[in-house]
GUGU-735870 format. One record per atom (N, C-alpha, C, O): residue in three letters; x, z, y; residue number from 1. Coordinates in Angstrom, 3 decimals. Each point is the difference from the previous one (the first is absolute). Example, Ala and Ser with C-alpha at 12.3 -4.5 7.8 and 13.67 -1.06 7.14 Angstrom:
! residues 2
Ala_13.190_7.800_-5.690_1 .
Ala_-0.890_0.000_1.190_1 .
Ala_0.900_0.000_1.200_1 .
Ala_1.036_0.665_-0.019_1 .
Ser_-1.386_-1.385_1.069_2 .
Ser_0.820_0.060_1.190_2 .
Ser_-0.770_0.730_1.090_2 .
Ser_0.509_0.169_1.108_2 .
***
This chain:
! residues 53
Met_-27.199_-28.460_7.660_1 .
Met_1.226_0.316_-0.685_1 .
Met_-0.128_-0.487_-1.443_1 .
Met_-0.900_0.434_-0.720_1 .
Pro_1.792_-1.330_0.293_2 .
Pro_-0.079_-0.511_-1.369_2 .
Pro_0.436_1.066_-1.004_2 .
Pro_0.935_0.763_0.244_2 .
Thr_-1.631_-0.731_-1.371_3 .
Thr_0.319_0.980_-1.034_3 .
Thr_0.449_-0.644_-1.291_3 .
Thr_0.521_0.699_-0.869_3 .
His_-0.697_-2.006_0.700_4 .
His_0.388_-0.674_-1.241_4 .
His_1.100_-1.010_0.294_4 .
His_-0.047_-0.709_1.005_4 .
Gly_1.037_0.648_-1.890_5 .
Gly_1.062_-0.984_0.127_5 .
Gly_1.060_0.342_1.022_5 .
Gly_0.830_-0.848_0.330_5 .
Val_-0.834_2.065_0.181_6 .
Val_0.996_0.418_0.988_6 .
Val_0.995_0.932_-0.683_6 .
Val_-0.385_0.984_-0.631_6 .
Thr_1.656_-1.305_0.767_7 .
Thr_1.043_0.846_-0.581_7 .
Thr_0.529_0.942_1.076_7 .
Thr_0.389_-0.427_1.088_7 .
Thr_-0.384_1.698_-1.411_8 .
Thr_0.510_0.999_0.927_8 .
Thr_1.256_0.632_-0.583_8 .
Thr_0.335_-0.211_-1.165_8 .
Ile_0.342_0.976_1.979_9 .
Ile_1.194_0.705_-0.480_9 .
Ile_-0.386_0.964_-1.112_9 .
Ile_0.742_0.152_-0.971_9 .
Tyr_-1.884_0.495_1.099_10 .
Tyr_-0.425_0.946_-1.021_10 .
Tyr_-0.242_-0.713_-1.333_10 .
Tyr_0.265_0.563_-1.062_10 .
Asp_-0.771_-1.812_1.117_11 .
Asp_-0.174_-0.773_-1.229_11 .
Asp_1.334_-0.252_-0.685_11 .
Asp_0.076_-0.028_-1.229_11 .
Arg_0.964_-0.153_2.010_12 .
Arg_1.306_-0.335_-0.567_12 .
Arg_0.714_1.210_-0.584_12 .
Arg_0.595_-0.093_-1.075_12 .
Ile_-0.645_1.218_1.765_13 .
Ile_0.768_1.160_-0.470_13 .
Ile_-0.858_1.035_-0.711_13 .
Ile_0.524_0.925_-0.620_13 .
Gly_-1.843_-1.077_0.707_14 .
Gly_-0.883_0.934_-0.694_14 .
Gly_0.197_1.426_0.461_14 .
Gly_0.104_0.265_1.198_14 .
Asp_-0.053_0.638_-2.130_15 .
Asp_0.141_1.422_0.319_15 .
Asp_1.456_0.456_-0.030_15 .
Asp_0.266_1.199_-0.083_15 .
Ala_0.669_-2.126_0.148_16 .
Ala_1.416_0.362_-0.125_16 .
Ala_0.428_0.997_1.074_16 .
Ala_0.748_0.933_-0.293_16 .
Phe_-1.207_-1.112_1.527_17 .
Phe_0.394_0.922_1.066_17 .
Phe_-0.540_1.404_-0.272_17 .
Phe_0.712_0.984_0.202_17 .
Ala_-1.938_-0.884_-0.650_18 .
Ala_-0.586_1.310_-0.303_18 .
Ala_0.753_0.675_-1.151_18 .
Ala_0.279_1.198_0.056_18 .
Trp_0.046_-1.963_-1.093_19 .
Trp_0.742_0.564_-1.118_19 .
Trp_1.403_0.419_0.412_19 .
Trp_0.515_1.013_-0.474_19 .
Leu_0.098_-1.788_1.352_20 .
Leu_1.323_0.348_0.498_20 .
Leu_-0.033_1.309_0.787_20 .
Leu_0.882_0.843_-0.160_20 .
Cys_-1.881_-0.674_0.995_21 .
Cys_-0.146_1.251_0.759_21 .
Cys_-0.246_1.183_-0.930_21 .
Cys_0.590_1.067_0.168_21 .
Leu_-1.461_-1.266_-1.144_22 .
Leu_-0.292_1.071_-0.955_22 .
Leu_1.249_0.380_-0.790_22 .
Leu_0.260_1.182_-0.224_22 .
Thr_0.504_-2.174_-0.193_23 .
Thr_1.245_0.268_-0.727_23 .
Thr_0.976_0.776_0.873_23 .
Thr_0.661_0.924_-0.473_23 .
Gly_-0.570_-1.299_1.743_24 .
Gly_0.880_0.715_0.920_24 .
Gly_-0.395_1.457_0.160_24 .
Gly_0.863_0.877_0.024_24 .
Val_-2.149_-0.611_0.085_25 .
Val_-0.475_1.382_0.130_25 .
Val_0.325_0.795_-1.259_25 .
Val_0.419_1.155_0.088_25 .
Val_-0.607_-1.758_-1.248_26 .
Val_0.296_0.689_-1.259_26 .
Val_1.493_0.308_-0.104_26 .
Val_0.379_1.103_-0.395_26 .
Val_0.469_-2.070_0.746_27 .
Val_1.448_0.210_-0.067_27 .
Val_0.425_1.101_0.968_27 .
Val_0.798_0.865_-0.361_27 .
Leu_-1.320_-0.889_1.576_28 .
Leu_0.354_1.039_0.965_28 .
Leu_-0.500_1.370_-0.439_28 .
Leu_0.683_1.001_0.214_28 .
Thr_-1.851_-0.941_-0.819_29 .
Thr_-0.534_1.275_-0.485_29 .
Thr_0.868_0.556_-1.121_29 .
Thr_0.320_1.188_-0.014_29 .
Ile_0.056_-2.043_-0.918_30 .
Ile_0.851_0.454_-1.107_30 .
Ile_1.356_0.453_0.530_30 .
Ile_0.539_1.007_-0.459_30 .
Thr_0.010_-1.734_1.411_31 .
Thr_1.276_0.388_0.595_31 .
Thr_-0.105_1.356_0.692_31 .
Thr_0.895_0.837_-0.121_31 .
Ala_-1.986_-0.627_0.842_32 .
Ala_-0.188_1.276_0.701_32 .
Ala_-0.160_1.151_-0.983_32 .
Ala_0.483_1.104_0.256_32 .
Leu_-1.147_-1.346_-1.364_33 .
Leu_-0.191_1.071_-0.983_33 .
Leu_1.271_0.257_-0.803_33 .
Leu_0.255_1.132_-0.411_33 .
Ala_0.534_-2.159_0.186_34 .
Ala_1.223_0.155_-0.786_34 .
Ala_1.106_0.663_0.807_34 .
Ala_0.851_0.690_-0.562_34 .
Arg_-0.858_-0.894_1.865_35 .
Arg_1.023_0.589_0.873_35 .
Arg_-0.691_0.877_1.036_35 .
Arg_-0.214_-0.435_1.131_35 .
Pro_-0.137_1.658_-1.498_36 .
Pro_-0.713_0.856_0.946_36 .
Pro_0.852_0.325_1.223_36 .
Pro_1.229_0.012_-0.067_36 .
Trp_-1.884_0.245_1.155_37 .
Trp_0.674_0.320_1.252_37 .
Trp_0.678_1.343_-0.125_37 .
Trp_-0.589_0.974_-0.470_37 .
Arg_1.833_-0.938_0.899_38 .
Arg_0.753_1.254_-0.001_38 .
Arg_0.470_0.264_1.429_38 .
Arg_0.582_-0.881_0.635_38 .
Pro_-0.827_2.072_-0.134_39 .
Pro_0.461_0.291_1.362_39 .
Pro_1.524_0.011_0.054_39 .
Pro_0.661_0.353_-0.976_39 .
Thr_-0.121_-0.734_2.102_40 .
Thr_1.448_0.013_0.158_40 .
Thr_0.469_1.441_0.132_40 .
Thr_-0.711_0.829_0.568_40 .
Pro_1.884_-0.521_-1.078_41 .
Pro_0.482_1.381_0.105_41 .
Pro_0.234_0.377_1.462_41 .
Pro_0.384_-0.834_0.821_41 .
Ala_-0.620_2.085_-0.524_42 .
Ala_0.191_0.489_1.371_42 .
Ala_1.475_-0.021_0.345_42 .
Ala_0.845_0.356_-0.821_42 .
Thr_-0.547_-0.767_2.019_43 .
Thr_1.400_-0.010_0.436_43 .
Thr_0.292_1.313_0.710_43 .
Thr_-0.897_0.661_0.524_43 .
Thr_2.138_-0.313_-0.520_44 .
Thr_0.392_1.250_0.668_44 .
Thr_0.037_-0.215_1.505_44 .
Thr_0.191_-1.113_0.489_44 .
Ser_-0.373_2.174_0.204_45 .
Ser_-0.005_-0.056_1.468_45 .
Ser_1.435_-0.186_0.498_45 .
Ser_0.950_0.483_-0.617_45 .
Thr_-0.812_-1.178_1.722_46 .
Thr_1.331_-0.194_0.600_46 .
Thr_0.299_1.040_1.059_46 .
Thr_1.014_-0.095_0.691_46 .
Ala_-1.883_1.089_-0.552_47 .
Ala_0.220_1.057_0.983_47 .
Ala_1.196_0.844_-0.441_47 .
Ala_0.196_0.219_-1.195_47 .
Pro_0.593_0.251_2.143_48 .
Pro_1.161_0.827_-0.371_48 .
Pro_-0.428_1.321_-0.617_48 .
Pro_-1.041_0.557_0.347_48 .
Asp_1.843_-0.077_-1.249_49 .
Asp_-0.275_1.275_-0.671_49 .
Asp_0.401_1.131_0.931_49 .
Asp_1.176_0.111_0.348_49 .
Pro_-2.138_0.754_0.076_50 .
Pro_0.323_1.062_0.954_50 .
Pro_0.945_1.056_-0.593_50 .
Pro_0.708_0.668_0.753_50 .
Ser_-0.681_-0.505_-2.063_51 .
Ser_0.877_1.021_-0.594_51 .
Ser_1.440_-0.488_-0.101_51 .
Ser_0.892_0.806_-0.266_51 .
Ala_-0.636_-2.086_0.466_52 .
Ala_1.354_-0.540_-0.123_52 .
Ala_0.819_0.256_1.278_52 .
Ala_1.224_-0.121_-0.034_52 .
Ala_-1.845_0.458_1.114_53 .
Ala_0.726_0.170_1.276_53 .
Ala_0.593_1.357_0.159_53 .
Ala_0.634_0.281_1.017_53 .
***
């Protein structure tokens, strides 16, 4: 396997993919912390009211 004079994809883009992934994780983390999860409000039951009859 030659090690000198061979151009690979990694030689061309360097660590760009790793930095892109790291940036994505940071953005998603900040988004998750800025907009905390809130439970949806409970909905009322559709069962008929027994006192109405």
